[in-house]
C-alpha positions, 0 to 999 in steps of 0.5 A: 505464507506471503503475498505481493500486492499492488496498492496505490501504485506501489507493490507491498510484500504482505504476511498475516498479522502484519501492519501495512501503511498504504495510500488512501485509495478508499477515501470514504472508509473509517477505522475498523472497516474490512478491506480487500486487496484484489490486485495480488501479483504473487502468492508463496506458501510452504511448498509452491510459489504462484506468480500471476500474469499479471494477477494471480487468479482467485487470490485475495488478501483480506485486512482490517483498516486500523487507523488513518495516519500521515507520512513523513514530510517531503520537501519540494525545492524548485530553483531556476538558475540565474533567475533568482527564483527559488520556491520551497514547499512540503507535502505529507501523504495521507495513509491508511494503516492496514492489519492483514488478516488472511491471504486466500489463494 
């Protein structure tokens, strides 16, 4: 059984027991907290597929926040041609690691 959920503006395919890195959309939570993904777009079990329009009604994916982490560094480079202007900056996204505990549909 798997589901497709939307979190932080991105879609993720999740299964029970999977560890998932999502953007920090719950800023006040600490590791060990229970989280719920309510924006479930698709649920598939052994026999059928339920596709939402746009969400699957009554479906929820529950998980546990395991740790806080940071994404890989992204280099941002700005340049203006013929002006001699160059600027390089970097960015690391704050992430949560979530363990998926249950898919309820």
